[in-house]
C-alpha positions in Angstrom: 18.1 27.8 -4.2 17.0 24.2 -4.9 20.4 22.9 -5.9 21.3 24.6 -2.8 18.9 22.2 -0.9 20.0 18.8 -2.7 24.0 19.4 -2.5 23.8 20.5 1.4 21.4 16.9 1.4 23.6 15.0 -0.7 27.2 16.1 1.4 25.4 15.1 5.2 23.8 12.0 4.4 26.3 10.8 1.5 23.7 8.7 -0.3 23.8 6.2 -3.2 24.3 7.6 -6.5 21.0 8.7 -7.9 20.3 10.3 -4.2 17.8 13.2 -6.6 16.0 10.5 -8.8 15.6 8.6 -5.5 14.1 11.4 -3.7 12.0 13.1 -6.3 10.3 9.6 -6.6 9.9 8.7 -2.9 8.5 12.1 -2.8 6.3 11.5 -5.8 5.1 8.3 -4.3 4.2 9.4 -1.2 2.4 12.4 -2.9 0.1 10.1 -4.3 -0.2 7.3 -2.3 -1.0 9.0 1.1 -1.0 12.8 0.9 -3.3 13.0 -2.1 -6.3 10.7 -0.8 -6.1 12.3 2.7 -6.2 15.6 1.0 -9.3 14.6 -0.7 -10.9 13.3 2.7 -10.5 16.2 4.1 -12.1 18.9 1.3 -14.9 16.3 -0.1 -16.9 17.1 3.0 -16.6 21.1 2.9 -17.7 20.6 -1.1 -21.4 20.0 -0.1 -21.3 23.3 1.7 -21.6 23.5 5.5 -24.6 21.8 5.7 -23.4 18.5 5.7 -20.7 18.7 8.0 -23.2 20.0 10.6 -26.0 17.6 9.9 -22.9 14.7 10.6 -22.0 16.2 13.8 -25.7 16.0 14.8 -26.0 12.2 13.9 -26.6 10.3 16.7 -25.7 7.3 15.3 -22.1 8.1 13.7 -21.1 9.0 17.6 -22.4 5.9 18.4 -20.6 4.0 16.1 -17.4 6.1 17.2 -18.1 5.0 20.7 -18.5 1.4 19.4 -15.1 1.6 17.6 -12.7 3.5 20.0 -13.9 1.9 22.9 -13.7 -1.7 21.8 -10.1 -0.5 19.8 -9.2 0.6 23.2 -10.0 -2.5 25.2 -8.8 -4.8 22.6 -5.3 -3.0 22.4 -5.4 -3.1 26.2 -5.7 -7.0 26.7 -3.5 -7.5 23.9 -0.3 -5.9 25.7 0.1 -8.1 28.6 -0.8 -11.0 26.7 1.7 -9.7 23.9 4.1 -9.2 26.4 4.3 -12.7 27.9 4.5 -14.1 24.4 7.2 -12.3 23.4 9.1 -13.3 26.5 8.4 -17.1 26.1 9.3 -16.7 22.6 12.6 -15.0 23.1 13.8 -16.1 26.6 11.9 -20.0 26.7 13.8 -22.4 24.1 10.5 -24.4 24.0 9.9 -27.2 21.3 7.8 -25.6 18.5 8.5 -21.9 19.5 9.3 -21.4 15.3 5.7 -22.5 14.7 3.8 -20.3 17.4 6.2 -17.7 15.9 5.1 -18.2 12.4 1.5 -18.2 13.3 1.3 -14.4 15.3 1.8 -13.4 11.9 -1.5 -14.6 10.4 -3.7 -12.2 10.7 -1.6 -10.2 8.4 -1.6 -12.9 6.0 -5.3 -13.9 6.0 -8.0 -12.1 4.8 -10.0 -10.5 7.3 -13.4 -11.6 6.2 -12.2 -15.2 6.9 -10.9 -14.2 10.0 -14.4 -12.8 11.2 -16.5 -16.1 9.4 -13.9 -18.7 11.6 -15.1 -16.4 14.6 -18.6 -15.7 14.1 -18.6 -19.8 13.7 -16.5 -20.4 16.6 -18.3 -18.5 19.0 -21.4 -18.2 17.4 -24.5 -19.9 19.7 -23.8 -23.6 18.1 -19.9 -22.9 17.8 -17.3 -25.1 19.5 -16.9 -22.0 22.0 -20.2 -20.0 21.8 -22.3 -23.1 23.3 -20.4 -23.7 26.2 -20.4 -20.0 26.9 -23.9 -19.6 26.3 -24.8 -22.1 29.0 -22.9 -20.2 31.4 -24.8 -17.1 30.4 -21.9 -15.9 28.4 -22.6 -14.2 24.6 -19.5 -13.3 22.4 -20.8 -13.6 18.9 -23.0 -10.3 17.4 -22.1 -8.7 20.4 -20.0 -5.9 22.1 -17.3 -8.6 23.4 -17.0 -10.5 19.8 -15.9 -7.4 18.4 -13.6 -6.9 21.1 -12.2 -10.7 20.5 -12.1 -10.1 16.5 -9.8 -6.7 17.4 -7.6 -8.8 20.0 -6.3 -11.7 17.1 -6.1 -9.3 14.5 -3.8 -6.4 16.9 -1.9 -9.3 18.8 1.2 -9.0 16.3 1.6 -5.3 16.9 2.2 -5.7 20.3 4.6 -8.7 20.1 6.2 -7.5 16.8 7.0 -4.2 18.8 8.3 -5.7 21.4 10.6 -8.6 20.1 13.6 -6.5 19.0 14.2 -4.9 21.9 13.7 -7.9 24.3 16.3 -9.7 22.1 18.9 -7.0 22.3 18.5 -6.8 25.8 21.2 -9.2 27.7 20.1 -11.6 30.0 23.4 -10.5 31.6 21.2 -7.6 33.4 18.4 -10.2 35.1 21.4 -12.3 36.3 23.1 -9.4 37.6 19.7 -7.7 39.3 19.4 -11.5 41.0 23.1 -11.3 42.3 21.9 -8.0 43.7 19.3 -9.6 45.4 16.6 -8.8 43.8 13.6 -11.2 43.5 11.9 -12.3 40.1 9.2 -9.9 40.1 11.5 -6.8 41.2 14.3 -8.0 38.2 10.9 -7.5 35.7 9.6 -4.6 37.1 12.7 -2.5 37.3 15.1 -3.9 34.8 13.2 -5.6 31.7 9.9 -4.0 31.9 11.3 -0.3 32.0 13.1 -0.9 28.7 10.5 -2.5 26.9 8.1 0.5 27.8 8.5 2.9 24.7 8.1 -0.7 22.1 4.8 -1.4 24.1 3.7 2.1 23.8 4.2 1.8 20.2 2.5 -1.5 19.7 -0.4 -0.5 21.8 -0.6 2.5 19.3 -0.5 0.2 16.1 -2.9 -2.2 17.6 -5.3 0.5 18.7 -5.2 2.4 15.1 -5.7 -1.1 13.5 -8.7 -1.5 15.7 -10.1 1.7 14.6 -10.4 1.3 11.2 -11.0 -2.8 11.4 -13.8 -3.9 8.8 -13.8 -7.3 7.6 -13.1 -9.2 10.6 -15.8 -7.4 12.6 -19.0 -7.4 10.6 -19.4 -10.9 10.8 -19.3 -11.1 14.5 -20.5 -8.0 15.8 -24.1 -8.4 15.3 -24.1 -4.5 13.5 -27.1 -3.5 15.5 -27.3 0.5 15.0 -26.3 2.6 18.4 -25.2 -1.0 20.1 -22.9 -2.9 17.8 -22.3 -1.0 15.0 -18.9 0.1 14.1 -17.6 3.7 12.6 -16.3 2.0 9.1 -19.7 -0.3 8.7 -21.6 3.1 8.9 -19.2 4.9 6.2 -20.8 1.9 3.7 -24.2 2.1 5.1 -24.0 5.8 4.1 -22.6 4.7 0.4 -25.0 2.2 -0.4 -27.8 5.0 0.7 -25.9 7.3 -1.9 -25.5 9.3 0.7 -21.8 10.6 -0.1 -21.6 13.8 2.2 -22.5 12.1 4.9 -20.0 9.3 4.5 -17.1 11.1 3.7 -18.5 13.6 7.0 -17.7 10.6 9.1 -14.4 9.5 7.5 -13.3 13.0 7.9 -14.5 12.5 11.5 -13.2 9.3 11.7 -9.8 10.2 10.0 -9.5 13.2 12.6 -9.8 11.5 15.8 -7.6 8.4 15.0 -5.0 11.2 13.9 -5.6 12.6 17.7 -5.0 9.5 19.2 -1.9 8.6 17.1 -0.2 11.9 18.2 -1.4 11.2 21.8 0.4 7.7 21.5 3.3 9.1 19.8 3.5 12.2 22.2 3.2 9.4 25.3 6.0 7.4 23.7 8.7 9.9 23.5 7.9 11.4 27.0 8.4 7.5 28.2 11.8 7.5 26.3 13.0 10.9 27.7 11.8 9.8 31.1 14.0 6.6 30.9 17.1 8.5 29.3 16.6 10.8 32.5 16.6 8.1 34.7 19.4 6.5 33.4 21.9 9.8 33.0 
């Protein structure tokens, strides 16, 4: 049976030599790196009995931390959408000097350590910071508040929007925009009816990636959040707090709830992306 499956896969995909070894190595690697840790996280909370999970589900501090994490991640991803689209448009369509430098800087959040990001933002937006001090005179507090968390997540999540939309915009022929203009469409009508519908599936994908990254972000947030329970405490930090208290059942229970909620959100984003893409194809047909 296994021989028939491997033969069928080999005939259909026409892979390179060493297909069986490559397939086995891939499945083994995914199993050890992805499936096994997730399985352990799902099983671990229940090893302490139903009481540990029940106690976690009645933990008001956990739900407050989850609310902060999901709300700030959603707001940051939502704000990143128009910023990322404008930035992508500028990089792809406008030939500005220094464009390559800006393009390289977009990937900086991927390379810089998250703790360095958090310390830098806390210094910049702190009460005596370059931006924090003038904002404080206007009555605006960023550091050690929910706004600080959103700012940190905007910085971390912006590359996901840009890098998801950029290939689609590069493949979009400028002739389509010129044709729309020749047919009498205004600039706004061209953007709304030609450009944005084409980039919508990629935008949804970038939003989902930025949102998922924001939910689990830790290093860049804890230095600027203030970490006040029930106010600015994020769920990943609460997991660390529970581990420091040697409450392993509580920590894994919170991690399990966070994993389940994140998976549901990602599944919802993936479903929305498929529906948007299907709707575009139907509209073209």
